C-alpha positions as CSV (number, residue, x, y, z in Angstrom):
1,M,-0.1,0.0,-0.1
2,S,1.0,3.6,-0.6
3,E,1.6,6.5,1.5
4,L,-0.6,9.1,0.7
5,R,0.9,12.7,0.8
6,R,-0.7,16.0,0.9
7,I,0.0,18.3,-1.8
8,Y,-0.5,22.4,-1.8
9,R,-1.7,24.2,-4.7
10,K,0.4,27.8,-5.4
11,R,-2.6,29.8,-3.8
12,D,-1.6,27.9,-0.4
13,L,2.3,28.4,-0.3
14,H,2.2,31.8,1.3
15,A,0.6,30.4,4.2
16,V,2.7,27.6,4.2
17,T,6.1,29.9,3.3
18,G,5.5,33.9,3.7
19,L,6.2,34.4,0.5
20,K,4.5,35.6,-2.5
21,E,3.9,33.7,-5.7
22,S,6.1,36.1,-7.6
23,R,8.8,35.3,-4.8
24,I,8.3,31.7,-5.5
25,D,8.6,31.6,-9.3
26,E,11.8,33.3,-8.8
27,L,13.2,30.7,-6.1
28,I,12.1,27.7,-8.6
29,R,13.8,29.7,-11.5
30,N,16.9,29.7,-9.5
31,G,16.9,26.5,-8.3
32,E,16.5,27.6,-4.9
33,F,12.7,26.1,-3.9
34,P,11.0,22.7,-4.9
35,S,9.4,22.2,-8.5
36,P,6.0,21.5,-8.4
37,I,4.6,18.6,-9.6
38,K,2.1,18.0,-12.4
39,L,-1.2,16.6,-10.7
40,T,-2.9,15.4,-13.8
41,D,-1.0,14.5,-17.3
42,G,-1.2,17.2,-19.8
43,G,-3.1,19.4,-17.4
44,R,-2.3,22.5,-16.2
45,A,-2.8,21.4,-12.3
46,S,0.1,21.4,-10.1
47,G,1.1,21.2,-6.6
48,W,3.8,20.8,-4.1
49,L,4.1,17.5,-1.8
50,E,4.3,18.6,1.6
51,S,7.5,16.5,2.1
52,D,9.6,19.1,-0.3
53,L,8.2,22.2,1.3
54,A,9.3,20.4,4.2
55,E,13.0,19.6,3.6
56,W,13.2,23.3,1.7
57,Q,12.0,24.4,5.2
58,R,14.8,22.5,6.8
59,G,17.4,24.1,4.9
60,R,16.3,27.6,5.5
61,I,16.7,26.9,9.0
62,A,19.6,25.1,9.0
63,A,21.2,28.3,6.7
64,R,20.2,30.4,9.6
65,D,21.6,28.4,12.2
66,S,25.3,28.2,10.2
67,Q,25.3,32.1,10.2
68,P,27.2,33.8,12.9
69,K,25.0,34.6,15.7
70,R,24.9,38.7,15.7
71,I,24.8,40.2,19.2
72,R,22.4,43.6,19.1
73,V,23.8,46.3,21.5
74,K,21.3,49.2,22.7
75,Q,23.0,52.4,22.5
76,S,21.8,54.9,25.1
77,A,20.4,58.2,23.8
């Protein structure tokens, strides 16, 4: 028996990623965001697997965590 996977449509990506559609398109073109899968042969409908989005998110978190920590110093007025 195969595993059922959740698929997100493009209109749902903003809630998942916090990014606008135009930025997602740009990231896809640059190879920095997962490509969608076609939902039907010959059709226009496409979507993103939740597992692909989760992997992208883990990559973004790892990139953040690999950066040196910045210490903010408050300046008195």
